[in-house]
TORRO-369132 format. One record per residue (C-alpha): z negated, x negated, y; chain; residue in three letters. Coordinates in nm, 3 decimals. Last residue first. Layout:
BEGIN
{{Z X Y} A Ala}
...
END
This chain:
BEGIN
{{-10.094 12.917 6.518} A Unk}
{{-10.015 12.937 6.145} A Unk}
{{-9.642 12.894 6.194} A Unk}
{{-9.692 12.607 6.441} A Unk}
{{-9.925 12.429 6.196} A Unk}
{{-9.671 12.475 5.916} A Unk}
{{-9.392 12.333 6.136} A Unk}
{{-9.606 12.029 6.224} A Unk}
{{-9.733 11.963 5.870} A Unk}
{{-9.373 11.945 5.740} A Unk}
{{-9.353 12.034 5.370} A Unk}
{{-8.996 12.167 5.372} A Unk}
{{-8.859 11.910 5.616} A Unk}
{{-8.815 12.018 5.976} A Unk}
{{-8.491 12.049 6.170} A Unk}
{{-8.418 11.918 6.519} A Unk}
{{-8.043 11.896 6.449} A Unk}
{{-8.020 11.567 6.643} A Unk}
{{-8.290 11.391 6.438} A Unk}
{{-8.643 11.384 6.587} A Unk}
{{-8.746 11.672 6.358} A Unk}
{{-8.725 11.430 6.064} A Unk}
{{-9.034 11.245 6.183} A Unk}
{{-9.178 11.212 5.827} A Unk}
{{-9.501 11.383 5.939} A Unk}
{{-9.818 11.290 5.751} A Unk}
{{-10.059 11.497 5.540} A Unk}
{{-9.770 11.684 5.378} A Unk}
{{-9.782 12.054 5.296} A Unk}
{{-9.715 12.174 4.939} A Unk}
{{-9.968 11.926 4.792} A Unk}
{{-9.856 11.641 4.565} A Unk}
{{-10.028 11.345 4.728} A Unk}
{{-10.385 11.210 4.737} A Unk}
{{-10.356 10.980 4.432} A Unk}
{{-10.006 10.861 4.519} A Unk}
{{-10.114 10.550 4.714} A Unk}
{{-10.336 10.431 4.423} A Unk}
{{-10.622 10.259 4.601} A Unk}
{{-10.728 9.928 4.756} A Unk}
{{-10.382 9.769 4.764} A Unk}
{{-10.427 9.397 4.832} A Unk}
{{-10.101 9.306 4.659} A Unk}
{{-9.890 9.605 4.575} A Unk}
{{-9.863 9.925 4.377} A Unk}
{{-9.971 9.789 4.038} A Unk}
{{-10.276 9.641 4.211} A Unk}
{{-10.410 9.993 4.275} A Unk}
{{-10.479 10.068 3.906} A Unk}
{{-10.263 10.335 3.736} A Unk}
{{-10.459 10.652 3.657} A Unk}
{{-10.377 10.914 3.919} A Unk}
{{-10.014 10.952 4.024} A Unk}
{{-9.845 10.700 3.797} A Unk}
{{-10.059 10.768 3.489} A Unk}
{{-10.059 11.145 3.532} A Unk}
{{-9.680 11.149 3.567} A Unk}
{{-9.638 10.924 3.265} A Unk}
{{-9.863 11.143 3.049} A Unk}
{{-9.699 11.465 3.167} A Unk}
{{-9.355 11.323 3.093} A Unk}
{{-9.459 11.211 2.745} A Unk}
{{-9.613 11.550 2.669} A Unk}
{{-9.299 11.729 2.784} A Unk}
{{-9.082 11.502 2.571} A Unk}
{{-9.294 11.572 2.263} A Unk}
{{-9.303 11.948 2.329} A Unk}
{{-8.927 11.990 2.343} A Unk}
{{-8.651 12.065 2.593} A Unk}
{{-8.825 11.943 2.906} A Unk}
{{-8.705 12.149 3.205} A Unk}
{{-9.049 12.220 3.350} A Unk}
{{-9.164 11.863 3.288} A Unk}
{{-8.846 11.728 3.449} A Unk}
{{-8.898 11.950 3.754} A Unk}
{{-9.263 11.852 3.794} A Unk}
{{-9.166 11.485 3.761} A Unk}
{{-8.887 11.538 4.014} A Unk}
{{-9.093 11.701 4.286} A Unk}
{{-9.398 11.476 4.254} A Unk}
{{-9.205 11.149 4.268} A Unk}
{{-8.973 11.289 4.534} A Unk}
{{-9.251 11.386 4.774} A Unk}
{{-9.443 11.072 4.678} A Unk}
{{-9.175 10.848 4.827} A Unk}
{{-9.214 10.997 5.174} A Unk}
{{-9.591 10.990 5.120} A Unk}
{{-9.568 10.615 5.068} A Unk}
{{-9.373 10.588 5.394} A Unk}
{{-9.633 10.788 5.586} A Unk}
{{-9.911 10.578 5.432} A Unk}
{{-9.727 10.268 5.556} A Unk}
{{-9.748 10.377 5.918} A Unk}
{{-9.447 10.309 6.139} A Unk}
{{-9.487 10.014 6.377} A Unk}
{{-9.112 9.957 6.386} A Unk}
{{-9.028 9.613 6.244} A Unk}
{{-9.367 9.529 6.091} A Unk}
{{-9.395 9.876 5.941} A Unk}
{{-9.043 9.858 5.797} A Unk}
{{-9.126 9.517 5.650} A Unk}
{{-9.442 9.650 5.487} A Unk}
{{-9.258 9.953 5.349} A Unk}
{{-8.985 9.738 5.195} A Unk}
{{-9.237 9.511 5.022} A Unk}
{{-9.438 9.804 4.885} A Unk}
{{-9.127 9.985 4.764} A Unk}
{{-8.996 9.684 4.571} A Unk}
{{-9.222 9.437 4.392} A Unk}
{{-9.538 9.649 4.404} A Unk}
{{-9.364 9.985 4.344} A Unk}
{{-9.062 9.938 4.120} A Unk}
{{-9.170 9.614 3.954} A Unk}
{{-9.534 9.721 3.911} A Unk}
{{-9.444 10.061 3.769} A Unk}
{{-9.181 9.940 3.523} A Unk}
{{-9.410 9.660 3.404} A Unk}
{{-9.696 9.903 3.343} A Unk}
{{-9.464 10.138 3.157} A Unk}
{{-9.334 9.850 2.947} A Unk}
{{-9.691 9.756 2.849} A Unk}
{{-9.771 10.113 2.744} A Unk}
{{-9.442 10.170 2.564} A Unk}
{{-9.448 9.866 2.340} A Unk}
{{-9.696 10.011 2.090} A Unk}
{{-9.543 10.357 2.126} A Unk}
{{-9.210 10.238 1.989} A Unk}
{{-8.862 10.111 2.083} A Unk}
{{-8.862 10.157 2.459} A Unk}
{{-8.513 10.019 2.518} A Unk}
{{-8.504 9.736 2.775} A Unk}
{{-8.268 9.752 3.074} A Unk}
{{-8.244 9.436 3.288} A Unk}
{{-8.195 9.507 3.656} A Unk}
{{-7.853 9.574 3.806} A Unk}
{{-7.958 9.859 4.031} A Unk}
{{-7.689 9.975 4.273} A Unk}
{{-7.829 10.220 4.524} A Unk}
{{-7.641 10.465 4.743} A Unk}
{{-7.622 10.549 5.113} A Unk}
{{-7.408 10.747 5.359} A Unk}
{{-7.296 11.010 5.108} A Unk}
{{-7.015 11.000 5.198} A Unk}
{{-6.956 10.663 5.363} A Unk}
{{-7.015 10.458 5.047} A Unk}
{{-7.278 10.228 5.206} A Unk}
{{-7.450 10.051 4.917} A Unk}
{{-7.803 9.912 4.909} A Unk}
{{-7.840 9.650 4.634} A Unk}
{{-8.118 9.632 4.380} A Unk}
{{-8.250 9.379 4.128} A Unk}
{{-8.401 9.136 4.381} A Unk}
{{-8.623 9.414 4.514} A Unk}
{{-8.775 9.483 4.174} A Unk}
{{-8.610 9.749 3.963} A Unk}
{{-8.633 9.627 3.602} A Unk}
{{-8.528 9.911 3.377} A Unk}
{{-8.744 10.043 3.094} A Unk}
{{-8.523 10.285 2.901} A Unk}
{{-8.671 10.571 2.698} A Unk}
{{-8.431 10.832 2.834} A Unk}
{{-8.681 11.083 2.972} A Unk}
{{-8.980 10.882 3.090} A Unk}
{{-8.817 10.545 3.149} A Unk}
{{-8.474 10.649 3.274} A Unk}
{{-8.628 10.921 3.485} A Unk}
{{-8.866 10.666 3.636} A Unk}
{{-8.574 10.444 3.736} A Unk}
{{-8.399 10.750 3.881} A Unk}
{{-8.689 10.777 4.127} A Unk}
{{-8.498 10.494 4.293} A Unk}
{{-8.259 10.730 4.470} A Unk}
{{-8.534 10.945 4.619} A Unk}
{{-8.724 10.635 4.730} A Unk}
{{-8.428 10.498 4.925} A Unk}
{{-8.344 10.838 5.082} A Unk}
{{-8.695 10.890 5.206} A Unk}
{{-8.728 10.527 5.318} A Unk}
{{-8.405 10.557 5.520} A Unk}
{{-8.541 10.868 5.693} A Unk}
{{-8.867 10.695 5.779} A Unk}
{{-8.705 10.377 5.908} A Unk}
{{-8.447 10.565 6.117} A Unk}
{{-8.725 10.769 6.277} A Unk}
{{-8.927 10.453 6.341} A Unk}
{{-8.623 10.281 6.496} A Unk}
{{-8.564 10.560 6.749} A Unk}
{{-8.203 10.561 6.870} A Unk}
{{-8.108 10.849 6.640} A Unk}
{{-7.772 10.986 6.531} A Unk}
{{-7.813 10.958 6.156} A Unk}
{{-7.534 10.706 6.091} A Unk}
{{-7.603 10.515 6.413} A Unk}
{{-7.975 10.499 6.337} A Unk}
{{-7.903 10.380 5.983} A Unk}
{{-7.686 10.097 6.115} A Unk}
{{-7.942 9.989 6.371} A Unk}
{{-8.209 10.024 6.104} A Unk}
{{-8.023 9.790 5.868} A Unk}
{{-7.984 9.522 6.133} A Unk}
{{-8.355 9.540 6.212} A Unk}
{{-8.430 9.528 5.840} A Unk}
{{-8.223 9.214 5.786} A Unk}
{{-8.388 9.035 6.077} A Unk}
{{-8.737 9.126 5.956} A Unk}
{{-8.651 9.019 5.598} A Unk}
{{-8.801 9.213 5.307} A Unk}
{{-8.505 9.454 5.303} A Unk}
{{-8.271 9.154 5.281} A Unk}
{{-8.410 9.095 4.930} A Unk}
{{-8.221 9.409 4.817} A Unk}
{{-7.873 9.280 4.897} A Unk}
{{-7.690 9.492 5.159} A Unk}
{{-7.357 9.651 5.084} A Unk}
{{-7.024 9.765 5.227} A Unk}
{{-6.811 9.938 4.966} A Unk}
{{-6.506 9.751 4.830} A Unk}
{{-6.671 9.671 4.496} A Unk}
{{-6.670 10.043 4.412} A Unk}
{{-6.889 10.205 4.148} A Unk}
{{-7.080 9.883 4.064} A Unk}
{{-7.271 9.947 3.743} A Unk}
{{-7.628 10.076 3.722} A Unk}
{{-7.576 10.337 3.993} A Unk}
{{-7.815 10.568 4.179} A Unk}
{{-7.711 10.808 4.454} A Unk}
{{-7.958 11.077 4.345} A Unk}
{{-7.690 11.334 4.264} A Unk}
{{-7.480 11.061 4.100} A Unk}
{{-7.778 10.965 3.885} A Unk}
{{-7.826 11.327 3.781} A Unk}
{{-7.456 11.374 3.701} A Unk}
{{-7.447 11.052 3.499} A Unk}
{{-7.749 11.163 3.297} A Unk}
{{-7.591 11.502 3.237} A Unk}
{{-7.264 11.343 3.121} A Unk}
{{-7.444 11.090 2.898} A Unk}
{{-7.625 11.375 2.727} A Unk}
{{-7.999 11.428 2.762} A Unk}
END
């Protein structure tokens, strides 16, 4: 993938590895593990999205946050770069339009050979999921009461969508095989502890179906719209 295409993809996902504008408002990643920091964040997100319901703001923020950070997996699987993306490595940016972006300043390690790839993949997974998503989801649950499985499914929608897209668009057999192997590992084979302390199962193992098991609460936003895989809209259609 060319530098231009990579830049375009990261811009589409709101993901930056260098600071695009020091003047933008920002929130350091570790704040997302703080109850006070998360309450402040959700007030801001609620204002931006037009909702007074903290759980709705939490779910919609988690969807955007996970979508942006899927870029870390693209870097690993497609570009051969293992980037550290634990909570201390990221910063939430508020550009205005779009409303959110991520700055990830974590160390980038080239994946030099197959021997190093397996250990780097495990490190990439544990830092992104156990040391980032898992911590954010727990704090959002504590602040709003929202279910963690709902938040994990929010992230899974982008994990599944983008890996399937990258596999479909892979330009050669070797890249396609690598993508399929990483996708299978993350969704099915990785042990639960890579996704967070006290995890009893891989939170992605039951995901990937066209219709979600949980509702992301998007229909509570002012436009009243449903997401593509909404179980509520599908149930109404089938009724």
